[in-house]
C-alpha positions in Angstrom: -111.1 16.8 155.2 -107.6 17.7 154.0 -105.8 19.1 156.9 -102.6 21.2 156.9 -99.7 21.1 159.2 -97.7 24.2 160.1 -94.3 23.6 161.8 -92.7 26.1 164.2 -89.0 26.1 163.2 -86.4 28.1 165.1 -83.3 27.3 163.0 -82.2 26.5 159.5 -81.9 22.9 160.5 -85.4 22.8 161.8 -86.8 24.5 158.7 -85.1 22.0 156.4 -86.4 19.1 158.5 -90.0 20.5 158.4 -90.0 20.6 154.7 -88.3 17.1 154.4 -91.0 15.7 156.6 -93.8 17.0 154.5 -95.0 20.1 156.4 -97.3 22.4 154.4 -95.5 25.6 155.7 -93.4 26.8 158.6 -93.6 29.6 161.1 -90.0 30.8 161.4 -88.8 32.2 164.7 -85.8 32.1 167.1 -85.6 31.7 170.9 -88.4 29.2 171.0 -87.6 28.4 174.7 -89.2 31.7 175.6 -92.1 31.4 173.2 -90.3 32.7 170.1 -89.1 36.1 168.8 -88.5 37.5 165.3 -85.8 35.6 163.4 -82.7 37.3 162.3 -82.3 38.8 158.8 -79.7 36.2 157.9 -81.8 33.2 159.0 -84.9 34.5 157.3 -83.1 35.1 154.0 -81.4 31.7 154.0 -84.6 29.8 154.9 -86.7 31.6 152.1 -83.9 30.8 149.6 -83.8 27.1 150.5 -87.4 26.2 151.1 -90.1 25.7 148.5 -93.0 25.6 151.1 -94.4 28.9 152.4 -92.5 30.7 155.2 -94.4 32.7 157.8 -92.4 35.0 160.0 -93.1 35.5 163.7 -93.2 39.3 164.4 -92.4 39.5 168.1 -89.6 41.9 169.3 -89.1 40.4 172.7 -90.3 37.7 175.0 -93.0 38.4 177.6 -96.3 40.2 177.4 -98.0 41.5 174.3 -98.5 45.1 175.3 -96.2 47.1 173.1 -95.0 50.7 173.2 -94.5 52.9 170.1 -90.8 52.0 169.7 -91.6 48.3 169.8 -94.4 48.7 167.3 -92.0 50.5 165.0 -89.6 47.6 165.2 -92.4 45.2 164.4 -93.4 47.3 161.4 -89.8 47.3 160.1 -89.6 43.5 160.5 -92.8 43.1 158.5 -91.5 45.3 155.7 -88.3 43.2 155.7 -90.3 40.0 155.6 -92.0 41.3 152.4 -88.7 42.3 150.9 -87.3 38.8 151.5 -90.4 37.1 149.9 -91.9 35.6 153.0 -95.4 34.2 152.5 -96.9 35.5 155.7 -96.4 37.1 159.1 -97.5 36.0 162.6 -98.3 38.9 164.9 -100.5 40.1 167.8 -100.8 43.0 170.3 -103.1 43.5 173.3 -104.2 46.4 175.4 -103.3 46.4 179.1 -106.8 45.1 179.8 -106.2 42.0 177.7 -108.3 43.0 174.6 -107.0 42.8 171.0 -105.3 46.1 170.4 -106.8 46.9 167.0 -105.2 50.4 166.9 -101.7 48.8 167.2 -102.5 45.9 164.9 -104.0 47.8 161.9 -100.8 49.5 160.8 -98.9 46.2 161.1 -101.5 44.4 159.0 -101.4 47.3 156.4 -97.6 47.0 156.3 -98.0 43.2 155.6 -99.9 44.1 152.4 -100.5 40.9 150.4 -98.9 38.6 153.0 -101.1 36.2 154.9 -101.5 37.3 158.5 -101.9 35.0 161.5 -102.9 36.4 164.9 -100.7 34.4 167.4 -101.2 33.1 170.9 -101.5 36.5 172.4 -105.1 35.5 171.8 -104.8 33.1 174.7 -104.2 36.0 177.1 -107.6 37.5 176.3 -110.1 37.0 179.1 -113.0 37.1 176.6 -112.1 34.8 173.7 -115.4 35.1 171.9 -115.0 38.9 171.7 -111.3 38.6 170.8 -112.2 36.3 167.9 -114.6 38.9 166.5 -111.9 41.6 166.9 -109.3 39.5 165.1 -111.8 38.7 162.3 -112.6 42.4 162.0 -108.9 43.1 161.5 -108.9 40.8 158.4 -106.5 38.2 159.7 -106.5 34.8 157.9 -106.1 32.7 161.0 -105.6 32.6 164.7 -103.2 30.4 166.5 -104.6 29.3 169.9 -104.6 26.6 172.5 -108.1 27.5 173.5 -106.7 29.4 176.4 -105.4 26.3 178.1 -101.8 25.1 178.6 -102.1 22.7 175.7 -104.5 22.4 172.7 -105.5 19.0 174.0 -106.7 20.6 177.3 -108.4 23.4 175.4 -110.3 21.2 172.9 -113.8 22.2 174.1 -113.1 25.9 173.7 -111.3 25.3 170.4 -114.3 23.6 169.0 -116.5 26.5 170.2 -114.2 28.9 168.4 -114.3 26.9 165.2 -118.1 27.0 165.4 -118.1 30.7 166.1 -115.7 31.4 163.2 -118.1 29.7 160.8 -115.5 29.8 158.0 -114.7 33.5 158.4 -111.2 32.7 159.7 -109.1 29.6 160.3 -108.8 28.5 163.9 -105.4 26.7 164.2 -104.8 24.7 167.4 -101.3 24.8 168.7 -99.4 23.9 171.9 -98.5 20.3 172.8 -99.6 18.7 169.5 -97.9 15.5 168.7 -98.5 12.5 166.5 -100.2 10.8 169.4 -102.9 13.4 169.7 -103.1 15.4 166.5 -105.8 13.4 164.8 -108.0 13.3 167.8 -107.6 17.1 168.3 -108.4 17.8 164.7 -111.5 15.6 164.8 -112.7 17.0 168.1 -112.3 20.6 167.1 -113.0 20.5 163.4 -109.9 22.6 162.8 -108.5 22.4 159.3 -104.9 23.4 160.3 -102.7 22.4 163.2 -99.5 23.9 164.5 -96.6 21.9 166.1 -92.9 22.0 166.6 -92.2 18.2 166.2 -88.8 18.7 167.9 -86.4 16.3 169.4 -83.5 16.9 171.8 -80.2 16.4 170.0 -77.9 13.9 171.7 -75.0 14.1 169.3 -71.7 15.2 170.9 -71.0 18.9 170.7 -67.6 20.7 170.9 -66.6 21.4 174.5 -67.6 24.9 175.4 -68.5 27.0 178.5 -71.5 28.1 176.5 -72.9 24.6 175.7 -76.7 24.4 176.0 -79.4 21.8 175.5 -80.4 21.8 171.8 -83.8 20.9 170.4 -84.5 20.7 166.6 -87.5 19.8 164.5 -87.2 16.1 163.4 -88.3 15.2 159.9 -89.5 11.8 161.0 -91.7 13.3 163.6 -93.1 15.7 161.1 -93.8 12.9 158.6 -95.7 11.0 161.3 -97.8 14.0 162.1 -98.6 14.5 158.4 -99.5 10.8 158.2 -101.8 10.9 161.2 -103.6 14.1 160.0 -104.2 12.4 156.6 -105.9 9.6 158.5 -103.5 6.9 157.2 
């Protein structure tokens, strides 16, 4: 089986490294330390201009839970429209009801706004108490794939449920495992679950000296060598 690797990139540097390492596409976001939010206009425009692989855009207006009010949904729709204008290849979104079900009423207008763009339902899925029903709801929305750890802290820990979701999907949607995937476990997770696509960040903490600043912070970026090793492992080489 030919498996694809999606890299979560939170900067221009990481996006470049993902492509250099052989990733098949990226999910572009910012603020990855809090699970990721929608990237800025400038970052998205520059990444789409530079990369030749598909760029999917995370549509998430803030960190935290996935129950959105009308104003937040309006922001998400505007960001989707902007992603289309800037020639992104896809969007990554999700919304839940207060009870933890897929909020189809909130998601439908967002998916309609995406038009021809590929739509991934993100890890809001892992907050759903009934994943089997949630999967049917996401399929009914017409999403192309769902990013999930199988409801566990990592995809490795959620392998059994991921495999069950792949069986339930039966080719109607792509189940894409994500969370804690590295070169050390990627091939085993892919084989155990039967998933055709995997999602990783392949990031490394930068150790290069930075200018002295009161605002200095630890910095992590996708590493091209780590991406290349992931691609190699998924190819079974």
